[in-house]
C-alpha positions as CSV (number, residue, x, y, z in Angstrom):
1,M,-14.1,-28.5,-1.0
2,L,-11.4,-27.2,-3.6
3,K,-11.2,-23.7,-2.3
4,F,-10.9,-24.9,1.8
5,V,-8.0,-27.3,0.2
6,L,-6.1,-24.8,-0.8
7,S,-7.1,-22.7,1.9
8,F,-5.8,-25.2,4.5
9,L,-2.6,-25.7,2.6
10,I,-1.4,-21.9,2.3
11,K,-2.2,-22.3,6.0
12,K,0.3,-25.3,6.5
13,I,2.8,-23.3,3.8
14,S,2.9,-20.2,6.1
15,L,3.6,-22.5,9.5
16,L,7.7,-23.0,7.8
17,P,10.3,-21.1,8.2
18,I,10.3,-17.9,6.7
19,K,14.4,-18.7,5.4
20,M,12.6,-22.0,3.8
21,L,10.0,-19.6,1.9
22,Y,12.3,-17.6,1.1
23,L,14.0,-20.0,-0.8
24,M,10.3,-20.9,-2.4
25,G,10.4,-16.8,-3.5
26,D,13.6,-17.6,-5.0
27,F,12.0,-19.9,-7.2
28,V,9.3,-17.5,-7.9
29,Y,11.5,-14.7,-8.8
30,F,13.4,-17.2,-11.5
31,L,9.9,-18.2,-12.9
32,G,8.7,-14.8,-13.2
33,Y,11.5,-13.1,-14.3
34,H,13.5,-15.7,-16.3
35,V,10.7,-17.9,-17.3
36,F,7.0,-16.3,-17.9
37,K,8.9,-13.3,-18.3
38,Y,5.3,-11.8,-16.1
39,R,4.1,-8.9,-17.0
40,K,7.2,-8.0,-18.2
41,K,6.8,-5.3,-20.9
42,I,4.5,-3.4,-18.8
43,V,7.1,-3.2,-15.9
44,G,9.9,-2.4,-18.1
45,E,8.2,0.6,-20.0
46,N,6.5,1.7,-16.4
47,I,9.7,1.9,-15.1
48,G,11.5,3.1,-18.5
49,K,8.9,6.2,-18.2
50,S,8.9,7.1,-14.9
51,F,13.1,6.8,-15.2
52,P,14.2,8.3,-18.3
53,E,17.5,9.2,-17.0
54,L,18.6,5.2,-16.0
55,S,21.1,4.0,-18.2
56,D,20.0,0.5,-19.8
57,S,22.1,-1.3,-16.9
58,E,20.7,0.4,-14.4
59,K,17.1,0.0,-15.9
60,K,17.8,-3.8,-15.9
61,I,19.2,-3.9,-12.4
62,T,16.0,-1.9,-11.0
63,I,13.6,-4.4,-12.7
64,K,15.4,-7.2,-11.7
65,N,15.2,-5.8,-8.1
66,F,10.9,-5.4,-9.0
67,Y,10.8,-8.9,-9.5
68,K,12.9,-10.3,-6.4
69,N,10.7,-7.8,-4.2
70,F,7.5,-9.1,-5.5
71,S,8.7,-12.7,-5.0
72,D,9.4,-11.9,-1.9
73,Y,5.9,-10.2,-1.0
74,L,4.2,-13.1,-2.3
75,V,6.1,-15.4,0.3
76,E,5.5,-12.7,2.9
77,T,1.8,-12.3,2.4
78,I,1.5,-15.9,2.8
79,K,3.8,-16.2,5.6
80,A,1.6,-13.7,7.6
81,R,-1.4,-16.2,7.8
82,S,1.0,-17.5,10.6
83,L,2.8,-14.4,12.0
84,S,2.5,-14.0,15.4
85,E,2.6,-10.5,17.1
86,N,6.0,-10.8,18.5
87,E,7.6,-11.9,14.9
88,L,5.6,-9.6,13.2
89,L,7.0,-6.4,15.3
90,Y,10.6,-7.5,14.9
91,R,10.2,-7.5,11.5
92,V,8.5,-4.2,11.0
93,Q,9.5,-0.8,12.8
94,H,6.8,1.8,13.3
95,I,8.2,4.9,13.7
96,N,7.2,8.2,15.2
97,R,3.6,6.6,17.1
98,Q,3.6,9.9,18.5
99,V,1.1,10.7,15.9
100,F,-1.6,7.8,17.2
101,I,-1.0,9.2,20.4
102,D,-1.7,13.0,19.3
103,A,-4.7,11.5,17.4
104,K,-6.3,10.2,20.6
105,K,-5.4,13.0,22.6
106,E,-7.1,15.6,19.7
107,R,-10.4,13.2,20.1
108,K,-9.8,12.3,16.2
109,N,-10.0,9.6,13.8
110,I,-6.8,8.7,11.6
111,I,-6.8,7.5,7.6
112,L,-3.2,6.3,7.0
113,L,-2.4,6.9,3.0
114,A,0.3,4.0,2.1
115,G,1.3,3.6,-1.5
116,H,1.9,0.0,-3.2
117,V,5.5,0.2,-1.3
118,F,6.6,-3.5,-0.1
119,N,5.1,-4.8,1.8
120,W,2.0,-2.6,2.3
121,E,0.4,-6.1,3.9
122,W,2.6,-6.1,6.8
123,I,1.7,-2.3,8.7
124,T,-1.3,-4.7,10.0
125,G,0.7,-5.5,12.8
126,L,0.3,-1.4,13.9
127,K,-3.1,-2.3,15.4
128,V,-0.7,-3.8,18.9
129,V,1.1,-0.7,19.1
130,V,-1.4,1.9,19.0
131,P,-3.8,3.3,21.7
132,Q,-6.7,3.4,19.1
133,E,-9.3,-0.1,20.0
134,N,-10.3,0.0,16.1
135,C,-8.0,-0.7,13.0
136,H,-9.6,-0.6,9.4
137,P,-7.7,-1.8,7.0
138,I,-9.6,-0.8,3.6
139,Y,-9.6,-2.9,0.4
140,R,-10.8,-3.8,-3.3
141,K,-12.5,-6.5,-4.2
142,I,-10.6,-8.3,-6.9
143,Q,-11.5,-11.3,-9.5
144,S,-10.9,-14.2,-7.4
145,E,-13.3,-14.8,-4.6
146,F,-11.0,-17.3,-2.7
147,W,-7.8,-14.9,-2.9
148,E,-9.9,-12.2,-1.6
149,D,-11.1,-14.0,1.4
150,E,-7.1,-15.2,1.9
151,L,-6.0,-11.7,1.9
152,K,-8.9,-10.4,4.2
153,K,-7.7,-13.0,6.9
154,V,-4.4,-11.6,6.9
155,R,-5.7,-7.6,6.7
156,D,-8.1,-9.1,9.4
157,S,-5.2,-10.9,12.0
158,F,-4.5,-9.3,15.2
159,G,-7.9,-7.9,15.6
160,N,-8.2,-5.5,12.4
161,K,-11.2,-5.5,11.0
162,S,-10.9,-5.1,7.1
163,V,-14.0,-2.8,5.2
164,E,-14.8,-2.8,1.4
165,A,-13.4,0.3,-0.2
166,G,-17.2,0.7,-1.3
167,E,-18.3,0.9,2.4
168,F,-15.5,2.6,3.6
169,L,-17.5,6.3,3.3
170,K,-20.7,4.7,5.2
171,H,-18.1,2.8,7.5
172,I,-16.3,6.3,8.9
173,L,-19.3,8.4,8.4
174,R,-21.4,5.8,11.0
175,N,-18.9,5.7,13.3
176,P,-18.2,9.1,15.7
177,N,-14.7,10.7,14.8
178,D,-13.2,10.3,18.2
179,G,-9.8,9.4,17.6
180,N,-10.4,5.8,18.5
181,S,-10.4,4.3,15.0
182,I,-7.6,4.3,12.0
183,Y,-8.1,3.6,8.8
184,M,-5.6,2.3,6.3
185,V,-5.8,3.1,3.1
186,V,-3.9,2.4,-0.3
187,G,-3.9,5.8,-1.8
188,D,-2.2,5.2,-5.1
189,Q,-5.1,3.3,-6.8
190,S,-6.4,4.1,-9.9
191,P,-9.6,5.6,-10.2
192,Q,-12.2,3.6,-12.6
193,D,-12.7,4.1,-15.9
194,S,-16.1,6.2,-15.5
195,L,-14.5,8.0,-12.4
196,V,-11.4,9.8,-14.4
197,R,-11.3,13.3,-14.3
198,Y,-8.0,14.8,-12.6
199,G,-4.5,14.0,-12.4
200,L,-1.2,14.5,-11.5
201,S,2.2,14.7,-13.2
202,F,3.6,12.0,-10.9
203,L,7.1,10.0,-11.9
204,N,7.2,12.0,-15.4
205,Q,3.4,10.7,-16.0
206,N,0.1,12.0,-16.6
207,T,-1.2,10.0,-13.5
208,P,-5.0,9.5,-13.1
209,V,-5.8,9.5,-9.4
210,F,-8.7,8.9,-6.7
211,L,-10.1,11.7,-5.3
212,G,-12.3,10.3,-2.1
213,Y,-9.9,10.9,0.7
214,D,-8.8,14.4,-0.9
215,K,-13.1,15.1,-0.5
216,L,-12.8,14.1,3.3
217,A,-10.2,16.0,4.0
218,I,-12.3,19.4,3.0
219,K,-15.2,18.3,4.6
220,Y,-14.5,16.2,7.6
221,D,-12.3,16.7,10.4
222,F,-9.6,13.7,10.3
223,I,-6.0,13.4,10.9
224,F,-4.6,11.8,7.6
225,V,-0.6,10.3,7.9
226,Y,1.4,9.4,5.5
227,C,3.2,5.8,5.8
228,E,6.6,5.7,4.3
229,M,7.5,2.5,3.6
230,K,11.3,0.9,3.8
231,K,12.3,-2.6,3.6
232,V,15.5,-2.0,5.4
233,K,16.7,-5.4,4.5
234,R,15.0,-9.0,3.1
235,G,12.6,-9.8,5.9
236,F,12.8,-6.4,7.8
237,Y,10.9,-3.0,7.2
238,Q,10.7,0.3,9.1
239,V,7.1,2.5,8.3
240,T,7.6,5.8,9.3
241,Y,4.6,8.2,10.2
242,K,4.2,11.2,8.9
243,R,1.1,13.6,9.5
244,L,0.0,15.0,6.4
245,L,-0.6,18.6,7.3
246,P,-2.7,21.6,5.3
247,E,-0.5,25.0,4.0
248,N,-3.2,27.1,5.8
249,E,-6.2,26.0,8.6
250,K,-8.1,23.8,6.0
251,F,-7.0,21.6,3.0
252,V,-8.3,22.7,0.0
253,P,-9.3,20.8,-2.9
254,Y,-6.2,18.4,-4.6
255,E,-4.0,19.8,-1.8
256,L,-4.2,16.6,0.4
257,V,-3.9,14.5,-2.9
258,T,-1.0,16.5,-4.1
259,S,0.7,16.2,-0.9
260,F,0.7,12.2,-0.4
261,F,1.5,11.5,-4.4
262,K,4.4,13.7,-4.0
263,H,5.7,11.6,-0.4
264,L,4.7,8.4,-2.4
265,E,7.1,9.6,-5.6
266,N,10.1,10.6,-3.0
267,T,9.9,7.4,-1.3
268,I,10.0,5.2,-4.7
269,K,12.9,7.4,-5.7
270,R,15.1,6.4,-2.7
271,D,14.4,2.5,-3.8
272,P,12.9,2.4,-7.1
273,G,12.8,-1.4,-7.1
274,N,10.5,-1.7,-4.4
275,Y,7.3,-0.5,-6.1
276,L,4.6,-2.6,-7.7
277,W,5.4,-2.0,-11.3
278,S,2.9,-4.5,-12.6
279,H,0.1,-2.9,-12.6
280,R,-1.2,-1.2,-15.6
281,R,-1.6,2.2,-13.5
282,W,-1.2,4.8,-16.3
283,K,-3.6,3.5,-19.2
284,N,-6.5,5.7,-18.8
285,K,-4.1,8.8,-18.7
286,D,-5.5,10.0,-22.1
287,K,-8.9,10.2,-20.4
288,I,-7.7,12.9,-17.9
289,K,-9.5,16.0,-17.6
290,Y,-7.2,18.3,-16.0
291,T,-3.4,17.7,-14.9
292,N,-1.5,19.1,-12.0
293,E,2.4,19.4,-11.3
294,L,4.0,18.5,-8.2
295,D,5.9,21.0,-6.7
């Protein structure tokens, strides 16, 4: 009963004008940054180690920008429960949609690789502007069953059909590679402790990386596309789609994952405050067996 009431309230709140929701976001920022100092030590350490060249004042500005963008992300995700197709396409510009047309012609499915750059949840509107019939956001289960259900409602908007990460491989191999499906993967997830084998030098730190999509690139003939997310201003984003191609005829081990993290690193450096710094991204770095340099 409580879950039903909370879900109903979230839906009603999402109907408020977005300017009003941003006022709520300002209050969330004040509480998170000034009062509760939500994961402030983790955020500060992550940014400090990733950008050691920043002065104390520059680091403080970057930290503040993160909390502001994170607060916007929270209210924008709530707003996504009621955003219409037209409003979402007004707020998110999808650049270089030719890659989707090419994939359809080549009869190859697409795996989109995005990072935790705000606001990755709003990419779901892509479904209404591409020729592919099937769009599948890939998600990992979280501890809260309630919030998982709420996020799934957002990801399943506009005809998307989300797939849990544990079912991703089965799903992608069970369906034809015919150019009619897109899989949306957040590719900078940290691997589980038991799966840490390989890492990259990413943002000046040894970084454990998930290799699932890298293995897919070696074994199967899919098209891989990087999603470069850019926050133009509050409530407006651009996503530029860049096809990732092998240096030679086919991808070799670790080539795709290296290419993705190099693109992601460049995106973060252009706007350091617009990345999700509150996760313990590097907590398992000492378990890496081998670290490769980005070049």
